[in-house]
N, C-alpha and C positions, 0 to 999 in steps of 0.2 A: 522908288523901291530901294531899301537899304541893302547894300551888297554885303554878304557874309564875310567876316574877317577870317582869313586863312593863315595869318602869320604865325599864330600860336597853335595851329591845328596840325596834328601829325598822326592821329590815331584812326584806324579803320575799325568800326564797330560791326561785328557780325552777329545777327540775331537768327536763331535756328541752327546754331553751329554744331549741334550734336546729331543732326540728321544726315541722310545720305548725300544731300547737296552741300550742307554747311561744312562738314569735315574737310572735304578737299578744297573748298574755298579758303578756309582758315589756313590750311597747310600751304596753299599756293601763295597767298598773300605774305605769309611769314617767310617763305622761300625767297621771295623778291625783296626782303628786307623791310617790309612794312611793320609798323607797330600795331598789333592786333589786340582788340578787346572783345571778349565774348559775352553775350547776354543770353541767359537760359532760364528755364522755368524751375530748375532745381539743381542742387549740388549732385544729386544722384544721377541725373541725366548727363552731367559733365563727366562724372566718374565712369559711367557705362561707355561713354564715347572715348575714354582713354586720355582725357586732359589732366595734366599734372598741375595742381594749383600753384606749385612753386615755379612753374615755367610759363604759365598763361595768366593773363589778367581776366579773371572770371567774375562776372556780376550775375546775381540771381534775383529775379523778380518773382513776385507772388502772382501766379495766374488766377484769374477770377473763376468762380464756379457759378453755374446757372447763368442768369442774364444780368448779374450785377456788374457795375462799373468798378474798375480798379483804380487805385491811387496813382497820381502822376509819378513818372520816373524821376529820380534825383537829377538835378541839373549837372552835378559834377561828373556824371557819366557821359555827358555830351559836350561840355564846354571846350574840350581839346580834340574833338572828333572832326575829321575832314570829310568822312563819308560813312554812311550807314548802309549795310547790306542786309536785307531781311529776306531769308529764304525759309522762314517758319511756315508750317502748313498745319491745318486742322487734322486731327487723327480720325481715321475712318471709323474705328471701333467705338468712339466715344462721341455721341451726338452733341452733348453739351460742350464739347471742345470747340465746336464751331463758334459758339458765343464767345468763348475765351479768346479764340483767334481774332474775331472782329474787334474785341476790346483791346487786344494787344496792338493791332494796327492803329486804332484810335489813339492810344497812349503814346505809341511810337511817333506817329505823325505830329502830334502835339509837341512832344519833346524836341523833335528835329526842328520844327519851324520856330518854336519859342527860343531855342538856343542858337538859331542861325547856322545850323549845320549845312554846309553847302549843297549836299546831295544825298538823297535817299533812293537806293535802288531796291525796288520792292518786287518780289516774285508774285506775279499775278496769275490769272487763268492762262492755261496753255493756249497757243494760237490754234483756233479751230474755225474753219470757214463758216460753218453753220451747225447749230445744235438741233439735229433732226428730231430727236425725242426729248428735247428739253435738257436743261442743265441738272447735274447731280446736286444734292444738298451742299456738298463741299464747294462746288463751283459757284453756287449762289452766295456762299459765305465769302469767297474770293471777290465776287462782284461787289457785294456790299462794302467790303473793306476797301476796295479800290475807289469806289465812289466817295467814301468818306475822306480818304487820303487826298484825292484830287480836290475836293472841296476845301480841305484844310490848307493845301498849298496854294490854291487859287486866291484864298483870302489872307495869305501871309504877306507881311511887309518886310520880312527879313531877307528876301532874295533866295531862300532855299529852293532847290529844284527837286522834282520828282520824276523818276524814270521807272516805268513798269517793264519788268523782264518777262518775256513769254517764250517758253521753250516746249519742244516735244521731247520729254525726258525718256532716255533709253531704258531706265529702270522700270517704266510702265510696261515694257514688253515682258518683264518678269511676271506681271499679273496675268498676261495672256498665256505665257508658258505654263503657269500653274493650272489654269483652266484647261488648256489643251491636254496636259498630262493626265488630268483627272478624268476627263470625259472622252478623250481621243477623238474629238470632233472639232472641225474648223468651219464656222458658219460665215457665209457671206450673204449680203443682201442683194437680191436680184436687181440688176441695173446700176449697182454701185461698185466702184473699185477705187476708193480715194487714195491719195498719195500721203505717205507718212514721212516725217523728217526728224527722226529721233537723234538725241545727242546724249553722250555719256556724261556722268557727273564730273569727271576730271577735266574733260574738254570745256564744260560749262564753267568750271572754276577758272580756267585760263581766260575765257571770255570776260568773266567778272573782273579779274585782276587787270586785264587790259583796259576795261572800262574805267576802273579806279585811276589807273595811271593817266588816262586821257583827260580826266577831270582837272588835272593840274596845269593843263595847257592854257596859255593866255587867250588862245583863239577858240576855246571850246564853245560849241553851239548846243543849245538845249535839245535833248533827245527824249521825247515823250515816251517812246517805247524802244526796247531792245529785243529784237526778234532773233533768237539764236537757234540754229539747227545743226545737225551733224553733217558729215561729208557725204552721206549716202541718202538718197531718196528712194523709197520702196513703196510699192502699192500693197494694199491690204491682202490681196490674193497671193502675191509673190511672197509676202511675209509668211503666210500660212504654209506655202510650199517649202520655204527655207526651214521653218520650224519642223515640218514633217520629215525633212531629210536628216535632221540632227537627232530626232527621237528614235529610240530602239524599235518601237512599233509605230507604223505610219498612221497618220490622221485620216479620218473619214471626212470628206468635204461635202457640205450641203449648201445649196443656193436657195434661199427662201424669200418669199415676198415680204415687203416692208410691213404690210398689214399684220402679218403673223407676230412680228416683234411687238408691234403696238398693242395687240390683244394680250400677249403674254405680260407685258409691262402693266397693263391695266388690271389683269387678274392678280398679279403679285402685289400690286399696290393695295387692292381691296383686301387680300388675305393678310397683308401686313398690318392692317388696322386691328385684326383679331389675334394673329400669331406673329409676334415680333421677328421670328426667324425669317419670314418672307421679306422683311424690310432689307435684310442683308442680300437676299437673292435679287431683289429689285435694283439695289444700288450697284451690284456687280454687273447686272445686265445693262444698266444705263451707261456705266463706265465702258463696258465692252462695245456697246452700240455706237459710241462716238467715233472711234477710229474706223468702224465698219462703213460709215456713211458720210464722213466729212474729211476734207483735206486738212492736214495740219502743217502744210508747207506754204511758203509765200515767196514771191520774188524779192521781198524786202529782208528775208532772212540773211543773217551772217553765217556763212558756211565755215565750220571750224571743227577741228578734231581729227584724229587718226584711227579711232576705234572702229573696227570692222563689225558689222551686225552679225555676221556668221560666227566670228570668234567669240563675240559676247554671248550669243545664244548657246554656243557650244560649252562655254565655261559655266554658264548658269545651270545647264542640264547636268553636267558632270559634277558640279559642286553641290547639287541639290538645292541651290538657292533660287531666288526670284519668285515673286508672287506670293510669298508667305503672308503678306499683308491682307490678301484676299481671304486666306484661310482664317487669319486672326479676326478679321472683321466679321465674318459669318459666325464664327464660334462665339465671339463676344455678344453679338446680337442674340444668338440662340441661348446663351447663358442668362441674359436679361429676361428672355421670355420664360425660362424655367423659374426664375426668382420672382 
């Protein structure tokens, strides 16, 4: 196996830098003195994220539409790169974006291995012990992208390494907040009370920057997965109680059999074939059902961060933020149904 040359490499390339995870990662890397290059799908996304082209090295790639394959990335974007951090994610509200995401990971994995970039840190599916109701469409896209990346790196002769980052992201709690505020109900599955291990985006950025710094060590060992969690572990039912304490009007708690959720998912799936609006309802239900029934913490997690769950929930409620992606997703699906 050819060992990647690192003598002329000093750039960290961040993909997905305009998102909620990418922005703090880019900021933390620059704060530590790293030379950062950002790869995004459009100049508009960079502008919305607040990146000044005079202060940042911005590269724009053309995302694919439908199931077409995109053209290879230019080699000059990668020849001086020592690490690639990819935290890009498929958009909920655009089903075709899952194909574009899978194609992005294919193009990125090919560019990294062909140009001998030492390491690719790829954000993969969150750590979940078991998918009781099956994976969401986005998680299936993650899985396919991961499988391709692993295949590409396993068959590479340049010595490039792949690490999959798995996190329980604290911003996902925002989706639960949105649902709880709308229906004033907290549902638990009878016989289940899984443990959650959420981390905030800033703390995850610190973990990523630490990981990049460790890659320059002479004694670095290969790390197939980076499991990162926050400082607090909380059960599903305790999370509901914590959210209820912070809301102006208390939540109503219901404990329902697992068969009821299965039947509802089946009904919404069938209705979604006729009325696209129900596809959004089904996806939201599947996303919510995962933390209801499956642990997202592991003894292998790296505990990091100082963000308090209570203070995070309190700030989300007071600012009116958190969970807007759920609303956007349902509205977008509903709009497609009308058109």
